[in-house]
N, C-alpha and C positions, 0 to 999 in steps of 0.2 A: 504494500500500500504506500502510495506517495506521501512524503512528508513535506512536499513543496508548499511554499507560501500560498495563501489564498488570494492575496492582493499584492500589487506592486506600487511602489512610491513613484508616481509619474509626474508629480508637481515640478514644474520648471525644467523638465528634461525633454530632449529632442526625441523623436520617434526612434532614431538610431540608438540612442542611449538606453531607451526602454527595451528595445529589442535585445541589446547586448546583455542587459541585466537578466532578462527572462532566459536567454539561451545559456547563460552561465549557471543559473540556478536550476534549470530544468532537469528533472530526474531522467535517468537512462536505465533501461531501454523503454520506459513507459511514455506514452504520449501525454502531454500536458493538457488536461481538460478543464482547468481553472475552477474546480469545484462547481461544476455546472448545475448540479441538483440544488445546491444552496442558492445560487444565483436565480434559478427558476422561481423558487419560493419567495425570495426577497422581492423579485419583480412583481409577481402576481399579487403580493400583499401591499404593493405601493399605491400611492394616490394617483400617480401617473397612469398606472395600469387600469385603475378603476375608471378613469376618464376615457381611456381608449375602449374598454369593454362596453361602456355605456353607449358610446357612439356606434360601435359595431352592432350592438343589439338592436338599435333603432333603424338601421339602414337595410334596405332591400338589395341595392346594387353595390357591389364592392369591386373597385378597380384597383388591381394589385400590380405594383411596379417594383422594379429593381434592375440591376444589370450584372453581368458576369455570373458568379455563383448565386448571387441574390435574385437574378432573373429565374434561375432554376427553382429557388425557394418560392418565388412569387407565382410561378406557373403551377407548382405542386399545390400551393396554398389555394389558388383559384379553383382548381379541380375539386379539392376536398371540401372547401367552403360550400360550394354548390351541391356536391354529392351528399354531404352529411346534414344538410340544413332542412331536409324534408320539404323542399319547395319554398322555403321562406327567404332564401337569398340567391341572388344571381351574381356570380363572381367572374370576372374576366381579366386576362393578362395578355399583353401584346408580345407573346413569346415566339411568334413565327419569324424565322430568319428573313424571308423575303419581305415581310411587312416592316420589320425594324429597319432593314437596310434601305427600303424605299423611302421611309419617313426621314431617315438621316440624309439621304441623297437629296430629298426635296427641300429640306430645311438645313439643319446642322445637328451635331450631336447634342448640344445643350437644349435644343428645342423639339427634338423628335417626340418626347413623351407628351408635350403640350399639344402637338399636332394630333397625336392619337386620341387624347382626351377630347379635343375639339370635335373629332369625328364621332366618337361613341356617345357623346352627350348632346349632339346637335338637335336631337328630337325631344329632349327632356324639358319639361316645364320647370319653373322655379321651385314648385312644391316637390317635384320628383328629385331635383338636384339636392334639396335639403335632406333627402333620405338616401343619398348616394355618397359613398366614402371612397376617398383615395387612400389606399393602404400601401405605404412604401417600406422597402427593406434596404438598409444601407450598412456598410461596415465602417468606412472611414468617416462618414458624415460630411464628406466634401463633394458628393455627387451633384454636379450642377444641373444635370438633366432632371434629377429627382426634386431638387430644391425649386427649380422653375415650375415643375409640375404642381408642387404644393402652393406656390405663389399664384399660379393660374387658378387652382382650385379655390383658394381663398377669395379671389376676385369674382369667382362665378358661383359662390354660395354653396360649395360642396363641403361635406364633413372631411376632416383630415386626421390621419393617424400615421405614425412612423415608428418602426422598431429598428433601432440602430445601435451599433457597438459604441460609437463615439457621438458626442453631441453634434448636431448639424452646424455647419460653419456660418449659417445665416438663420436668424429668427424668422419664423412665419407665424403671424397671428392665428389664433384658434387651433393651432396644430397640437394634437396630443402626442407628445414625443416620449417614447419609452427608451431609455438609454441602458443597454445591457452591460457596459463597461467590460467588454471582452478584449483580450489582447491578441487573439489568434483567429484567423478566418474560420478554421474548422470548428472552433467552439461557437463562434457567432452564428454560423450557418445551422448547426445542430440545434442550438438554443432557439433560434428563430423559428424552426419547425415545431419545436415543443410549444412555443408561444402561439403559433398559428392554431394548433389543436386546442390550446387552452381557450382561445377566443371562441372556437366552435362549442367547446364544453360549457363555457360561461354564458353562451346564448341559449342554453337549455337543450342542446342537441347531443347525440350520442356518438362517441368515438369508439368504434367497434374493436373487439379483440381479433387477432389473426384467425381467419376461418369463419368469422362472424360478420362479414361485410356484404352479404347479398342483400338486395332490396327487401326481401322478406325478413331478414334478420334485423335490418334497421327499422322496419315498420313495427317490429315487436316492441321497440322502445319509444314509439311515438304515439301518445294517447290520442292525438287528433286523427291519426290513420286508423287506429284500432276502433275508435268510436264507442268504446265501452270501458267501464271501470273494472278493476281487478283487486284482489285482496293484497297481493304481494307486488311490490314495485319492480323487483328483478328476481330472477331465479335463484341467485345466491342467498336471498333472504331465507330460503328454506333449506339450505345446505351448509351455511357457515355457522360456526360456533365462535363467539368472541370470548377470548380469555385474556384477562389482565396479566401483566408480567410481575411487577414488584409486589410482594406480599401474597402472591397466588402461586407462582412458579419459582421465582427467585426470592429467597428469604428477606433480603433487604433489611437486615437487623439494625444497621447503622444509618438508615435513611439514605440521603443522597451521598454522603461521605465524600469520596474524592471523584465522583462521577463515573467510576468504573462499575462493572458488574462483578462485584467482589465476593459475593456470598455463595453458599451452597443452595441446591434445590430444596424446596419444601418437601417434606416426606410424602411420598405417594405421587409426586408430580409426573415422574416417568410413566408409571402405570396408568395414570389418569389421561395423559395426552395420547398414549398408545390406544387406549380404549375409545377416546373421543374421535381419533383420526380414522377409525374403522367405519364410523357412521357420518362424520361431518368433515368439512374443510376447516381446520383449526387456524383461526386468525388471531394472532397476538396483538393487542393494542396497548401502547405504552407511551407515556410522555417523553420517554427517552428518545423516541423516534421523531420528535418535533424538529422541524428544520431550523428553528431559531436557537436550538441547543448547541453550545459551542463544542468544538472538537475536543476529545479527551485522548491524549496520546496519539494525536493525529487521526483519530477515527470518529465517525459519527456514532450517535447512540444506536442507530439501526445496525451498524456493523458490529458494535460491541455485543448487542443482544444475540445476533446470529452466531458470533464466535462462541459465546457462552453456551448456547443451545447445542452447537456442534461438540463442544468440549464434553458435555454430559450425554451426547448421543441422542438428543431430543429433536434435533433439527429435521429429522426424517418425518416427524409427525406434524410439522408446521407448514402451512401453505404460504403465509404472509406475515410480515411484521409491519405495523403501521401506527401512526399517531392519531389516525381518525377512528371514530366509532364506526365499525363495519356494519353492513347489513347482515343480520344474523338471526338465528332461531332464538338464541338466548345469550346472556352475557354473564360471565363468571368473574366477579370483582370483589375484592376484600373491602372496598369502600362503598359498595353499592347498597342501596336501601330498596327492598322489594316494595313496589308501589301497588297499593290496593285502593287507598283513598287518602286525601290530603291530611285529614286529622291524625290518623295513625302515623303517617309518614313524618309529620312535624313533631309528634310526640317522641318518636324514636330518635329524631335528630336532636331534640332538646336534651335527651338523656346521654348523649355522647360527650 
């Protein structure tokens, strides 16, 4: 596991100096991924992201832009935004080589996106433009064609959103700018894809598992298509069992202590998980897995829990370790109070 720094001191340094610092400290032979999972959670919990998500949710037409590797991201995003939106969104990206080169030839590189936007929005009313978003992807923040596209969008009353590694070199009014603070192209492009799917998820649509992406599979998660109510929200609600970690599996006799998973298993834990796993998918939920928890010995809480489970040969019984309350048949938790009515529940709590 990499013990590489999570962030770099970039203040007052040239791009070349930043690159030299990164290359000097980069671990070998592992690829530096800049703690991408932590970045993802920090971004999605930010005010900037909330603004972008709100705009995305209200818009029907999404015009997705980028160039180079970000054009590939934009093209992929446009396809899946449309495909996974159950008909609520129409996304487009000017990814055709003949189309792009024609616009560049007719105008210039800085203006080709503006030319494309003029064409695809020419039949839109002012009201429709207010529900149309320009969503741009950038790495350097210096892409003049993208900046001019945002400026044009502002002048024409479109919603504006940008996912970029570095701040844009020019400010554009009303633009919801999400800055990822990535130092490598590969990290920026992978994280951009994660965030594209988060936009879809945040709009209330389903991002399917591998093998579950047929139209019939997607329809299963869309109540408007189903046209009927159902008792269980998802199938895993009847096959998961939620099991707390500290105080249920791990003794945790000293509380947080030094942040490690330091104690022995509670007696009977192995046998209990073995028995549960024969009937259910065992999902361990624990605050140790929260993304805002600092690294301990260079490892996340999730990694520490998995290592502990493996040490005691219990990892084979567990499907997932998460910080979220999972959909489940039941929850086994040492701090839980069985709810029957509020009076009894509050009485029990008062006695603790």
